[in-house]
N, CA and C atoms of all chains as a GROMACS GRO file, in nm:
protein
  618
    1MET      N    1   0.096  -0.116  -0.015
    1MET     CA    2  -0.020  -0.012   0.024
    1MET      C    3   0.088   0.103   0.015
    2LYS      N    4   0.028   0.235  -0.039
    2LYS     CA    5   0.125   0.344  -0.066
    2LYS      C    6   0.083   0.450   0.056
    3ILE      N    7   0.162   0.529   0.114
    3ILE     CA    8   0.148   0.605   0.213
    3ILE      C    9   0.265   0.728   0.195
    4ALA      N   10   0.248   0.825   0.260
    4ALA     CA   11   0.356   0.921   0.273
    4ALA      C   12   0.414   0.937   0.409
    5VAL      N   13   0.587   0.956   0.408
    5VAL     CA   14   0.628   0.969   0.510
    5VAL      C   15   0.730   1.096   0.501
    6ASN      N   16   0.692   1.194   0.588
    6ASN     CA   17   0.766   1.292   0.566
    6ASN      C   18   0.767   1.358   0.448
    7GLY      N   19   0.641   1.354   0.384
    7GLY     CA   20   0.632   1.423   0.229
    7GLY      C   21   0.647   1.337   0.147
    8ASP      N   22   0.727   1.232   0.175
    8ASP     CA   23   0.769   1.151   0.042
    8ASP      C   24   0.698   1.035   0.027
    9ALA      N   25   0.643   1.000  -0.094
    9ALA     CA   26   0.550   0.867  -0.128
    9ALA      C   27   0.654   0.733  -0.089
   10ALA      N   28   0.570   0.644  -0.017
   10ALA     CA   29   0.665   0.513   0.058
   10ALA      C   30   0.545   0.404   0.010
   11GLU      N   31   0.605   0.286  -0.026
   11GLU     CA   32   0.524   0.174  -0.046
   11GLU      C   33   0.559   0.083   0.085
   12VAL      N   34   0.474   0.057   0.153
   12VAL     CA   35   0.487  -0.026   0.261
   12VAL      C   36   0.382  -0.146   0.265
   13ARG      N   37   0.418  -0.245   0.341
   13ARG     CA   38   0.332  -0.383   0.370
   13ARG      C   39   0.220  -0.372   0.433
   14ASP      N   40   0.091  -0.436   0.401
   14ASP     CA   41   0.003  -0.407   0.463
   14ASP      C   42   0.017  -0.460   0.622
   15GLY      N   43  -0.060  -0.422   0.731
   15GLY     CA   44  -0.054  -0.457   0.863
   15GLY      C   45   0.049  -0.372   0.943
   16LEU      N   46   0.128  -0.318   0.857
   16LEU     CA   47   0.246  -0.257   0.927
   16LEU      C   48   0.203  -0.142   1.038
   17ASN      N   49   0.267  -0.163   1.177
   17ASN     CA   50   0.230  -0.054   1.271
   17ASN      C   51   0.320   0.063   1.277
   18VAL      N   52   0.306   0.175   1.344
   18VAL     CA   53   0.376   0.292   1.350
   18VAL      C   54   0.524   0.252   1.406
   19LEU      N   55   0.504   0.168   1.508
   19LEU     CA   56   0.642   0.128   1.563
   19LEU      C   57   0.744   0.056   1.441
   20GLU      N   58   0.682  -0.036   1.380
   20GLU     CA   59   0.745  -0.103   1.288
   20GLU      C   60   0.807  -0.021   1.147
   21LEU      N   61   0.715   0.100   1.132
   21LEU     CA   62   0.744   0.173   1.029
   21LEU      C   63   0.862   0.291   1.070
   22LEU      N   64   0.870   0.304   1.180
   22LEU     CA   65   0.970   0.366   1.260
   22LEU      C   66   1.103   0.280   1.238
   23ALA      N   67   1.088   0.159   1.272
   23ALA     CA   68   1.210   0.070   1.259
   23ALA      C   69   1.278   0.063   1.136
   24GLU      N   70   1.179   0.042   1.052
   24GLU     CA   71   1.186   0.046   0.887
   24GLU      C   72   1.293   0.193   0.859
   25ARG      N   73   1.243   0.274   0.909
   25ARG     CA   74   1.302   0.414   0.875
   25ARG      C   75   1.445   0.436   0.964
   26GLN      N   76   1.502   0.327   1.056
   26GLN     CA   77   1.628   0.316   1.085
   26GLN      C   78   1.606   0.412   1.239
   27VAL      N   79   1.497   0.442   1.277
   27VAL     CA   80   1.456   0.525   1.400
   27VAL      C   81   1.517   0.415   1.514
   28LYS      N   82   1.622   0.434   1.572
   28LYS     CA   83   1.675   0.380   1.684
   28LYS      C   84   1.581   0.384   1.832
   29MET      N   85   1.568   0.490   1.853
   29MET     CA   86   1.515   0.538   1.972
   29MET      C   87   1.382   0.606   1.955
   30PRO      N   88   1.265   0.518   1.938
   30PRO     CA   89   1.125   0.557   1.904
   30PRO      C   90   1.056   0.657   2.027
   31ASP      N   91   1.151   0.654   2.135
   31ASP     CA   92   1.111   0.716   2.258
   31ASP      C   93   1.115   0.834   2.247
   32MET      N   94   1.221   0.872   2.137
   32MET     CA   95   1.247   1.018   2.122
   32MET      C   96   1.223   1.071   2.011
   33VAL      N   97   1.116   1.017   1.966
   33VAL     CA   98   1.040   1.054   1.838
   33VAL      C   99   0.898   1.080   1.834
   34SER      N  100   0.849   1.190   1.779
   34SER     CA  101   0.707   1.219   1.781
   34SER      C  102   0.650   1.209   1.614
   35VAL      N  103   0.493   1.132   1.635
   35VAL     CA  104   0.468   1.101   1.527
   35VAL      C  105   0.333   1.182   1.494
   36GLU      N  106   0.323   1.232   1.394
   36GLU     CA  107   0.191   1.269   1.344
   36GLU      C  108   0.114   1.189   1.246
   37LEU      N  109   0.019   1.158   1.257
   37LEU     CA  110  -0.060   1.043   1.176
   37LEU      C  111  -0.198   1.124   1.107
   38ASN      N  112  -0.169   1.180   0.994
   38ASN     CA  113  -0.303   1.227   0.942
   38ASN      C  114  -0.330   1.370   1.006
   39GLY      N  115  -0.210   1.431   1.043
   39GLY     CA  116  -0.221   1.574   1.120
   39GLY      C  117  -0.259   1.576   1.278
   40GLU      N  118  -0.273   1.433   1.323
   40GLU     CA  119  -0.281   1.411   1.466
   40GLU      C  120  -0.167   1.372   1.529
   41ILE      N  121  -0.129   1.416   1.638
   41ILE     CA  122  -0.014   1.376   1.716
   41ILE      C  123  -0.044   1.267   1.781
   42LEU      N  124   0.031   1.132   1.761
   42LEU     CA  125   0.009   1.006   1.826
   42LEU      C  126   0.060   1.001   1.937
   43ALA      N  127  -0.016   0.957   2.036
   43ALA     CA  128   0.063   0.932   2.160
   43ALA      C  129   0.178   0.818   2.165
   44ARG      N  130   0.265   0.818   2.233
   44ARG     CA  131   0.369   0.713   2.206
   44ARG      C  132   0.324   0.575   2.232
   45PRO      N  133   0.239   0.548   2.348
   45PRO     CA  134   0.196   0.433   2.371
   45PRO      C  135   0.114   0.350   2.256
   46ASP      N  136   0.064   0.433   2.174
   46ASP     CA  137  -0.022   0.378   2.062
   46ASP      C  138   0.065   0.340   1.946
   47PHE      N  139   0.174   0.380   1.944
   47PHE     CA  140   0.284   0.349   1.813
   47PHE      C  141   0.251   0.216   1.776
   48ALA      N  142   0.285   0.108   1.887
   48ALA     CA  143   0.283  -0.016   1.855
   48ALA      C  144   0.144  -0.086   1.836
   49THR      N  145   0.037  -0.017   1.828
   49THR     CA  146  -0.083  -0.080   1.832
   49THR      C  147  -0.169   0.014   1.717
   50THR      N  148  -0.107   0.114   1.628
   50THR     CA  149  -0.170   0.184   1.552
   50THR      C  150  -0.113   0.126   1.411
   51ILE      N  151  -0.222   0.086   1.334
   51ILE     CA  152  -0.170   0.009   1.201
   51ILE      C  153  -0.206   0.117   1.104
   52VAL      N  154  -0.110   0.143   1.007
   52VAL     CA  155  -0.086   0.223   0.913
   52VAL      C  156  -0.171   0.171   0.774
   53ARG      N  157  -0.253   0.296   0.746
   53ARG     CA  158  -0.370   0.276   0.638
   53ARG      C  159  -0.312   0.329   0.500
   54ASP      N  160  -0.346   0.242   0.417
   54ASP     CA  161  -0.337   0.294   0.256
   54ASP      C  162  -0.374   0.441   0.267
   55GLY      N  163  -0.288   0.534   0.201
   55GLY     CA  164  -0.326   0.664   0.175
   55GLY      C  165  -0.291   0.778   0.304
   56ASP      N  166  -0.215   0.697   0.414
   56ASP     CA  167  -0.200   0.773   0.541
   56ASP      C  168  -0.087   0.883   0.524
   57GLN      N  169  -0.067   0.965   0.584
   57GLN     CA  170   0.016   1.090   0.579
   57GLN      C  171   0.100   1.060   0.730
   58VAL      N  172   0.205   1.017   0.731
   58VAL     CA  173   0.281   0.998   0.863
   58VAL      C  174   0.394   1.111   0.860
   59GLU      N  175   0.419   1.168   0.935
   59GLU     CA  176   0.513   1.272   0.988
   59GLU      C  177   0.618   1.222   1.120
   60PHE      N  178   0.708   1.215   1.097
   60PHE     CA  179   0.791   1.167   1.225
   60PHE      C  180   0.933   1.279   1.256
   61LEU      N  181   0.945   1.313   1.385
   61LEU     CA  182   1.068   1.382   1.409
   61LEU      C  183   1.092   1.365   1.538
   62TYR      N  184   1.232   1.400   1.545
   62TYR     CA  185   1.303   1.384   1.674
   62TYR      C  186   1.273   1.471   1.780
   63PHE      N  187   1.285   1.428   1.902
   63PHE     CA  188   1.288   1.527   2.015
   63PHE      C  189   1.415   1.600   2.009
   64MET      N  190   1.400   1.754   2.030
   64MET     CA  191   1.513   1.854   2.045
   64MET      C  192   1.523   1.907   2.148
   65GLY      N  193   1.598   1.902   2.237
   65GLY     CA  194   1.641   1.985   2.366
   65GLY      C  195   1.736   1.968   2.410
   66GLY      N  196   1.769   2.026   2.534
   66GLY     CA  197   1.903   2.012   2.592
   66GLY      C  198   1.910   2.092   2.725
   67GLY      N  199   2.037   2.136   2.765
   67GLY     CA  200   2.054   2.211   2.889
   67GLY      C  201   2.154   2.292   2.866
   68ALA      N  202   2.168   2.382   2.986
   68ALA     CA  203   2.302   2.478   2.975
   68ALA      C  204   2.429   2.439   3.065
   69MET      N  205   3.124   2.339   0.760
   69MET     CA  206   3.102   2.484   0.751
   69MET      C  207   2.957   2.491   0.744
   70LEU      N  208   2.916   2.585   0.794
   70LEU     CA  209   2.768   2.659   0.783
   70LEU      C  210   2.769   2.781   0.796
   71THR      N  211   2.701   2.825   0.678
   71THR     CA  212   2.701   2.988   0.654
   71THR      C  213   2.571   3.026   0.709
   72ILE      N  214   2.576   3.151   0.790
   72ILE     CA  215   2.451   3.193   0.851
   72ILE      C  216   2.451   3.377   0.793
   73PRO      N  217   2.365   3.390   0.745
   73PRO     CA  218   2.325   3.539   0.694
   73PRO      C  219   2.331   3.637   0.803
   74GLN      N  220   2.396   3.769   0.826
   74GLN     CA  221   2.401   3.826   0.943
   74GLN      C  222   2.276   3.845   0.978
   75GLY      N  223   2.180   3.884   0.895
   75GLY     CA  224   2.023   3.922   0.930
   75GLY      C  225   1.974   3.816   1.042
   76ILE      N  226   2.018   3.663   0.995
   76ILE     CA  227   1.936   3.567   1.093
   76ILE      C  228   2.057   3.550   1.209
   77TYR      N  229   2.160   3.597   1.234
   77TYR     CA  230   2.232   3.538   1.353
   77TYR      C  231   2.185   3.679   1.404
   78ARG      N  232   2.156   3.820   1.376
   78ARG     CA  233   2.140   3.920   1.450
   78ARG      C  234   1.980   3.883   1.533
   79GLU      N  235   1.904   3.823   1.450
   79GLU     CA  236   1.782   3.788   1.514
   79GLU      C  237   1.793   3.662   1.606
   80MET      N  238   1.879   3.597   1.577
   80MET     CA  239   1.927   3.467   1.706
   80MET      C  240   1.970   3.546   1.813
   81VAL      N  241   2.060   3.654   1.807
   81VAL     CA  242   2.111   3.700   1.932
   81VAL      C  243   1.999   3.821   2.000
   82ALA      N  244   1.915   3.865   1.918
   82ALA     CA  245   1.792   3.967   1.947
   82ALA      C  246   1.693   3.850   2.037
   83ALA      N  247   1.689   3.737   1.978
   83ALA     CA  248   1.567   3.628   2.066
   83ALA      C  249   1.658   3.600   2.180
   84ALA      N  250   1.774   3.556   2.162
   84ALA     CA  251   1.850   3.516   2.313
   84ALA      C  252   1.836   3.636   2.405
   85ARG      N  253   1.878   3.755   2.370
   85ARG     CA  254   1.856   3.856   2.477
   85ARG      C  255   1.725   3.877   2.509
   86ALA      N  256   1.612   3.856   2.421
   86ALA     CA  257   1.479   3.884   2.470
   86ALA      C  258   1.434   3.802   2.568
   87GLU      N  259   1.475   3.675   2.566
   87GLU     CA  260   1.438   3.516   2.644
   87GLU      C  261   1.498   3.549   2.775
   88ALA      N  262   1.638   3.605   2.775
   88ALA     CA  263   1.705   3.577   2.888
   88ALA      C  264   1.629   3.629   3.027
   89PRO      N  265   1.661   3.592   3.127
   89PRO     CA  266   1.740   3.454   3.161
   89PRO      C  267   1.713   3.320   3.131
   90LEU      N  268   1.586   3.310   3.049
   90LEU     CA  269   1.534   3.196   2.978
   90LEU      C  270   1.647   3.141   2.880
   91GLU      N  271   1.641   3.021   2.831
   91GLU     CA  272   1.699   2.989   2.730
   91GLU      C  273   1.603   3.011   2.582
   92ALA      N  274   1.659   3.058   2.487
   92ALA     CA  275   1.586   3.065   2.350
   92ALA      C  276   1.626   2.942   2.278
   93CYS      N  277   1.541   2.918   2.146
   93CYS     CA  278   1.576   2.817   2.080
   93CYS      C  279   1.494   2.842   1.970
   94GLY      N  280   1.559   2.758   1.853
   94GLY     CA  281   1.474   2.767   1.712
   94GLY      C  282   1.567   2.665   1.603
   95LEU      N  283   1.489   2.654   1.514
   95LEU     CA  284   1.568   2.596   1.389
   95LEU      C  285   1.608   2.661   1.298
   96LEU      N  286   1.725   2.637   1.209
   96LEU     CA  287   1.768   2.700   1.064
   96LEU      C  288   1.772   2.591   1.002
   97ALA      N  289   1.707   2.624   0.861
   97ALA     CA  290   1.691   2.557   0.742
   97ALA      C  291   1.772   2.643   0.630
   98GLY      N  292   1.790   2.530   0.512
   98GLY     CA  293   1.851   2.603   0.403
   98GLY      C  294   1.908   2.512   0.310
   99ARG      N  295   1.975   2.531   0.203
   99ARG     CA  296   2.039   2.440   0.130
   99ARG      C  297   2.184   2.425   0.125
  100GLU      N  298   2.219   2.305   0.123
  100GLU     CA  299   2.348   2.263   0.154
  100GLU      C  300   2.408   2.280   0.292
  101ASN      N  301   2.506   2.371   0.290
  101ASN     CA  302   2.525   2.414   0.379
  101ASN      C  303   2.513   2.586   0.449
  102GLN      N  304   2.431   2.624   0.353
  102GLN     CA  305   2.396   2.779   0.343
  102GLN      C  306   2.259   2.795   0.436
  103VAL      N  307   2.247   2.859   0.556
  103VAL     CA  308   2.135   2.870   0.594
  103VAL      C  309   2.069   2.992   0.528
  104GLU      N  310   1.926   2.953   0.515
  104GLU     CA  311   1.828   3.064   0.447
  104GLU      C  312   1.711   3.093   0.516
  105SER      N  313   1.658   3.021   0.618
  105SER     CA  314   1.556   3.040   0.693
  105SER      C  315   1.570   3.024   0.857
  106LEU      N  316   1.524   3.090   0.901
  106LEU     CA  317   1.528   3.067   1.066
  106LEU      C  318   1.381   3.079   1.125
  107PHE      N  319   1.361   2.991   1.211
  107PHE     CA  320   1.208   2.935   1.258
  107PHE      C  321   1.245   2.959   1.397
  108PRO      N  322   1.190   3.078   1.469
  108PRO     CA  323   1.207   3.102   1.624
  108PRO      C  324   1.083   2.978   1.683
  109MET      N  325   1.145   2.907   1.786
  109MET     CA  326   1.070   2.813   1.844
  109MET      C  327   1.047   2.837   1.988
  110THR      N  328   0.937   2.800   2.048
  110THR     CA  329   0.904   2.812   2.205
  110THR      C  330   1.000   2.741   2.271
  111ASN      N  331   1.028   2.766   2.368
  111ASN     CA  332   1.145   2.686   2.481
  111ASN      C  333   1.014   2.642   2.562
  112GLY      N  334   0.975   2.484   2.538
  112GLY     CA  335   0.886   2.426   2.579
  112GLY      C  336   0.901   2.409   2.716
  113ASP      N  337   1.042   2.422   2.806
  113ASP     CA  338   1.060   2.408   2.918
  113ASP      C  339   1.058   2.566   2.994
  114ALA      N  340   1.036   2.661   2.888
  114ALA     CA  341   1.043   2.776   2.972
  114ALA      C  342   1.166   2.793   3.102
  115SER      N  343   1.262   2.755   3.071
  115SER     CA  344   1.356   2.746   3.155
  115SER      C  345   1.506   2.794   3.153
  116ALA      N  346   1.564   2.870   3.233
  116ALA     CA  347   1.706   2.916   3.212
  116ALA      C  348   1.818   2.807   3.205
  117GLU      N  349   1.775   2.679   3.207
  117GLU     CA  350   1.891   2.577   3.224
  117GLU      C  351   1.857   2.468   3.124
  118HIS      N  352   1.727   2.458   3.078
  118HIS     CA  353   1.693   2.371   2.981
  118HIS      C  354   1.614   2.422   2.870
  119PHE      N  355   1.601   2.341   2.772
  119PHE     CA  356   1.500   2.393   2.648
  119PHE      C  357   1.458   2.283   2.581
  120SER      N  358   1.354   2.245   2.510
  120SER     CA  359   1.291   2.162   2.464
  120SER      C  360   1.212   2.212   2.338
  121LEU      N  361   1.213   2.167   2.240
  121LEU     CA  362   1.097   2.198   2.108
  121LEU      C  363   0.965   2.154   2.125
  122ILE      N  364   0.883   2.223   2.093
  122ILE     CA  365   0.726   2.183   2.143
  122ILE      C  366   0.710   2.106   1.968
  123PRO      N  367   0.658   2.001   2.002
  123PRO     CA  368   0.627   1.871   1.846
  123PRO      C  369   0.556   1.968   1.773
  124GLU      N  370   0.422   2.012   1.800
  124GLU     CA  371   0.350   2.090   1.720
  124GLU      C  372   0.425   2.190   1.626
  125GLU      N  373   0.492   2.261   1.727
  125GLU     CA  374   0.575   2.378   1.628
  125GLU      C  375   0.668   2.286   1.513
  126GLN      N  376   0.715   2.206   1.560
  126GLN     CA  377   0.838   2.133   1.493
  126GLN      C  378   0.758   2.088   1.380
  127PHE      N  379   0.657   2.029   1.391
  127PHE     CA  380   0.579   1.955   1.253
  127PHE      C  381   0.551   2.069   1.160
  128ALA      N  382   0.512   2.196   1.234
  128ALA     CA  383   0.482   2.302   1.138
  128ALA      C  384   0.604   2.363   1.062
  129ALA      N  385   0.709   2.353   1.133
  129ALA     CA  386   0.810   2.424   1.082
  129ALA      C  387   0.851   2.302   0.982
  130ALA      N  388   0.850   2.157   0.992
  130ALA     CA  389   0.901   2.094   0.884
  130ALA      C  390   0.839   2.111   0.803
  131ARG      N  391   0.715   2.116   0.774
  131ARG     CA  392   0.624   2.111   0.673
  131ARG      C  393   0.642   2.255   0.586
  132GLU      N  394   0.687   2.359   0.648
  132GLU     CA  395   0.703   2.496   0.598
  132GLU      C  396   0.866   2.483   0.529
  133ILE      N  397   0.939   2.407   0.588
  133ILE     CA  398   1.074   2.394   0.531
  133ILE      C  399   1.074   2.298   0.383
  134ARG      N  400   0.988   2.211   0.409
  134ARG     CA  401   0.957   2.115   0.294
  134ARG      C  402   0.883   2.221   0.164
  135ALA      N  403   0.782   2.288   0.212
  135ALA     CA  404   0.742   2.378   0.109
  135ALA      C  405   0.846   2.453   0.048
  136ARG      N  406   0.941   2.538   0.116
  136ARG     CA  407   1.030   2.604   0.069
  136ARG      C  408   1.136   2.535  -0.022
  137GLY      N  409   1.135   2.397  -0.008
  137GLY     CA  410   1.223   2.346  -0.090
  137GLY      C  411   1.364   2.312  -0.009
  138GLN      N  412   1.382   2.334   0.108
  138GLN     CA  413   1.485   2.380   0.206
  138GLN      C  414   1.506   2.218   0.291
  139GLN      N  415   1.611   2.231   0.370
  139GLN     CA  416   1.626   2.103   0.439
  139GLN      C  417   1.645   2.176   0.602
  140LEU      N  418   1.595   2.090   0.702
  140LEU     CA  419   1.650   2.148   0.831
  140LEU      C  420   1.810   2.122   0.827
  141LEU      N  421   1.865   2.199   0.879
  141LEU     CA  422   2.020   2.227   0.900
  141LEU      C  423   2.084   2.197   1.043
  142ALA      N  424   1.995   2.273   1.129
  142ALA     CA  425   2.068   2.312   1.263
  142ALA      C  426   1.933   2.330   1.361
  143VAL      N  427   1.949   2.306   1.486
  143VAL     CA  428   1.900   2.334   1.585
  143VAL      C  429   1.987   2.431   1.666
  144TRP      N  430   1.898   2.557   1.746
  144TRP     CA  431   2.026   2.610   1.792
  144TRP      C  432   1.947   2.668   1.954
  145HIS      N  433   2.006   2.703   2.039
  145HIS     CA  434   1.956   2.739   2.161
  145HIS      C  435   2.077   2.837   2.211
  146SER      N  436   2.007   2.899   2.330
  146SER     CA  437   2.094   3.005   2.386
  146SER      C  438   2.133   2.927   2.533
  147HIS      N  439   2.248   2.973   2.579
  147HIS     CA  440   2.317   2.965   2.704
  147HIS      C  441   2.324   3.082   2.784
  148PRO      N  442   2.226   3.135   2.819
  148PRO     CA  443   2.231   3.282   2.880
  148PRO      C  444   2.326   3.325   2.970
  149ALA      N  445   2.383   3.215   3.070
  149ALA     CA  446   2.466   3.234   3.140
  149ALA      C  447   2.621   3.132   3.148
  150THR      N  448   2.575   3.053   3.053
  150THR     CA  449   2.724   2.953   3.040
  150THR      C  450   2.764   2.975   2.915
  151PRO      N  451   2.889   2.909   2.911
  151PRO     CA  452   2.979   2.911   2.778
  151PRO      C  453   2.910   2.826   2.653
  152SER      N  454   2.944   2.855   2.538
  152SER     CA  455   2.886   2.820   2.407
  152SER      C  456   2.956   2.686   2.404
  153ARG      N  457   2.938   2.584   2.510
  153ARG     CA  458   2.973   2.450   2.471
  153ARG      C  459   2.880   2.349   2.503
  154PRO      N  460   2.886   2.239   2.465
  154PRO     CA  461   2.756   2.141   2.467
  154PRO      C  462   2.794   2.100   2.630
  155SER      N  463   2.648   2.117   2.673
  155SER     CA  464   2.645   2.046   2.832
  155SER      C  465   2.618   1.896   2.835
  156PRO      N  466   2.641   1.837   2.945
  156PRO     CA  467   2.633   1.715   2.948
  156PRO      C  468   2.469   1.672   2.894
  157GLU      N  469   2.355   1.753   2.940
  157GLU     CA  470   2.224   1.714   2.880
  157GLU      C  471   2.230   1.753   2.721
  158ASP      N  472   2.307   1.847   2.676
  158ASP     CA  473   2.292   1.852   2.525
  158ASP      C  474   2.364   1.730   2.454
  159LEU      N  475   2.452   1.678   2.503
  159LEU     CA  476   2.526   1.569   2.457
  159LEU      C  477   2.415   1.457   2.462
  160ARG      N  478   2.351   1.431   2.573
  160ARG     CA  479   2.280   1.325   2.601
  160ARG      C  480   2.138   1.336   2.512
  161LEU      N  481   2.100   1.445   2.479
  161LEU     CA  482   1.968   1.465   2.418
  161LEU      C  483   1.989   1.478   2.279
  162ALA      N  484   2.090   1.474   2.224
  162ALA     CA  485   2.118   1.503   2.095
  162ALA      C  486   2.083   1.380   2.006
  163VAL      N  487   1.976   1.339   1.981
  163VAL     CA  488   1.957   1.202   1.904
  163VAL      C  489   1.891   1.228   1.771
  164ALA      N  490   1.886   1.357   1.735
  164ALA     CA  491   1.844   1.332   1.586
  164ALA      C  492   1.962   1.335   1.498
  165PRO      N  493   1.951   1.232   1.389
  165PRO     CA  494   2.085   1.221   1.303
  165PRO      C  495   2.099   1.347   1.219
  166ASP      N  496   2.209   1.381   1.152
  166ASP     CA  497   2.240   1.478   1.056
  166ASP      C  498   2.208   1.609   1.085
  167MET      N  499   2.206   1.627   1.246
  167MET     CA  500   2.175   1.773   1.272
  167MET      C  501   2.310   1.857   1.339
  168LEU      N  502   2.309   1.979   1.294
  168LEU     CA  503   2.396   2.056   1.377
  168LEU      C  504   2.322   2.125   1.482
  169HIS      N  505   2.420   2.130   1.595
  169HIS     CA  506   2.380   2.203   1.712
  169HIS      C  507   2.434   2.324   1.734
  170LEU      N  508   2.369   2.441   1.744
  170LEU     CA  509   2.416   2.568   1.745
  170LEU      C  510   2.396   2.610   1.895
  171ILE      N  511   2.512   2.707   1.963
  171ILE     CA  512   2.496   2.741   2.125
  171ILE      C  513   2.520   2.871   2.101
  172LEU      N  514   2.448   2.973   2.152
  172LEU     CA  515   2.483   3.096   2.156
  172LEU      C  516   2.476   3.140   2.289
  173SER      N  517   2.620   3.182   2.330
  173SER     CA  518   2.641   3.196   2.494
  173SER      C  519   2.622   3.353   2.504
  174LEU      N  520   2.558   3.400   2.611
  174LEU     CA  521   2.536   3.544   2.647
  174LEU      C  522   2.663   3.548   2.751
  175ALA      N  523   2.738   3.459   2.832
  175ALA     CA  524   2.773   3.450   2.911
  175ALA      C  525   2.900   3.572   2.925
  176GLY      N  526   2.969   3.623   2.813
  176GLY     CA  527   3.077   3.702   2.803
  176GLY      C  528   3.014   3.823   2.744
  177GLU      N  529   3.116   3.939   2.730
  177GLU     CA  530   3.057   4.061   2.691
  177GLU      C  531   3.018   4.075   2.548
  178GLU      N  532   3.038   3.973   2.473
  178GLU     CA  533   2.996   3.968   2.322
  178GLU      C  534   2.918   3.855   2.310
  179PRO      N  535   2.814   3.803   2.232
  179PRO     CA  536   2.743   3.692   2.206
  179PRO      C  537   2.866   3.598   2.128
  180LYS      N  538   2.855   3.476   2.172
  180LYS     CA  539   2.951   3.370   2.130
  180LYS      C  540   2.863   3.252   2.069
  181LEU      N  541   2.874   3.226   1.954
  181LEU     CA  542   2.798   3.144   1.860
  181LEU      C  543   2.877   3.019   1.808
  182ARG      N  544   2.864   2.919   1.867
  182ARG     CA  545   2.968   2.779   1.817
  182ARG      C  546   2.853   2.668   1.757
  183GLY      N  547   2.909   2.599   1.679
  183GLY     CA  548   2.866   2.503   1.617
  183GLY      C  549   2.910   2.343   1.624
  184PHE      N  550   2.816   2.267   1.654
  184PHE     CA  551   2.894   2.136   1.677
  184PHE      C  552   2.805   2.013   1.605
  185ARG      N  553   2.858   1.913   1.567
  185ARG     CA  554   2.799   1.791   1.536
  185ARG      C  555   2.803   1.697   1.648
  186ILE      N  556   2.706   1.626   1.685
  186ILE     CA  557   2.712   1.576   1.808
  186ILE      C  558   2.658   1.404   1.759
  187ALA      N  559   2.741   1.322   1.815
  187ALA     CA  560   2.705   1.206   1.792
  187ALA      C  561   2.738   1.080   1.910
  188ASP      N  562   2.667   1.012   1.931
  188ASP     CA  563   2.707   0.910   2.023
  188ASP      C  564   2.743   0.993   2.171
  189GLY      N  565   2.689   1.094   2.193
  189GLY     CA  566   2.746   1.178   2.310
  189GLY      C  567   2.868   1.234   2.337
  190ARG      N  568   2.928   1.250   2.181
  190ARG     CA  569   3.039   1.310   2.161
  190ARG      C  570   3.016   1.459   2.066
  191ALA      N  571   3.095   1.568   2.101
  191ALA     CA  572   3.073   1.681   2.010
  191ALA      C  573   3.199   1.722   1.941
  192THR      N  574   3.173   1.727   1.786
  192THR     CA  575   3.298   1.774   1.720
  192THR      C  576   3.245   1.937   1.674
  193PRO      N  577   3.319   2.011   1.702
  193PRO     CA  578   3.292   2.194   1.636
  193PRO      C  579   3.288   2.173   1.499
  194VAL      N  580   3.204   2.224   1.457
  194VAL     CA  581   3.153   2.274   1.321
  194VAL      C  582   3.208   2.438   1.300
  195GLU      N  583   3.269   2.461   1.159
  195GLU     CA  584   3.296   2.595   1.157
  195GLU      C  585   3.177   2.673   1.116
  196LEU      N  586   3.155   2.803   1.190
  196LEU     CA  587   3.055   2.892   1.128
  196LEU      C  588   3.095   3.000   1.073
  197GLU      N  589   3.031   3.022   0.957
  197GLU     CA  590   3.081   3.151   0.902
  197GLU      C  591   2.936   3.269   0.881
  198ILE      N  592   2.946   3.373   0.955
  198ILE     CA  593   2.842   3.481   0.946
  198ILE      C  594   2.876   3.563   0.831
  199GLN      N  595   2.796   3.544   0.752
  199GLN     CA  596   2.790   3.645   0.611
  199GLN      C  597   2.801   3.787   0.674
  200ALA      N  598   2.912   3.859   0.576
  200ALA     CA  599   2.926   4.015   0.660
  200ALA      C  600   2.811   4.084   0.591
  201GLU      N  601   2.749   4.034   0.464
  201GLU     CA  602   2.668   4.151   0.431
  201GLU      C  603   2.518   4.081   0.464
  202GLU      N  604   2.435   4.161   0.460
  202GLU     CA  605   2.283   4.155   0.444
  202GLU      C  606   2.228   4.045   0.324
  203THR      N  607   2.182   3.947   0.364
  203THR     CA  608   2.140   3.870   0.237
  203THR      C  609   1.992   3.845   0.265
  204ASP      N  610   1.922   3.842   0.125
  204ASP     CA  611   1.779   3.797   0.130
  204ASP      C  612   1.735   3.684   0.202
  205TYR      N  613   1.644   3.646   0.281
  205TYR     CA  614   1.634   3.528   0.305
  205TYR      C  615   1.480   3.505   0.338
  206GLU      N  616   1.421   3.413   0.375
  206GLU     CA  617   1.291   3.398   0.407
  206GLU      C  618   1.263   3.393   0.544
   0.00000   0.00000   0.00000
């Protein structure tokens, strides 16, 4: 099925969940990533249980922060 | 090497001074090693010793950067009272790949901006060039 990831078209297998999608994208620390699915931010505990659907728009980005 | 237009550098300094004693932060985008856009971001921690970007603002910036045909090049934050070197927390939390980390210190008489590439908790300095003349940017 076809989805968009960070604005780029992607072909992924049926039944893929968001956590698996992040792993395919070489994300090693999903706890440090925020995901937006079709314009809505997804709670991290839902990454593993949210199945990606055909036509979905997925955005992900890394936490950015630090200290002095 | 990362090249930053003088006008964007001035905006960063102004933001750092305006937010002090809290840390200011933002994103820099452009093409290759040339910064073309500054995205001021809210410090979600509203702290003098910490900063974190707010995901909703990050997603909005990411979309705008794409729309401009640019790439996210760097994240910057200020150190209002400490030098422009990565703190242990900066090193620990630098998890985004291919990202430069710029630190603007207000601790001295003059602002001091330095850049780093951080991987596996280690920082490598990156040369920064502040363009002398005003350059058009978005």
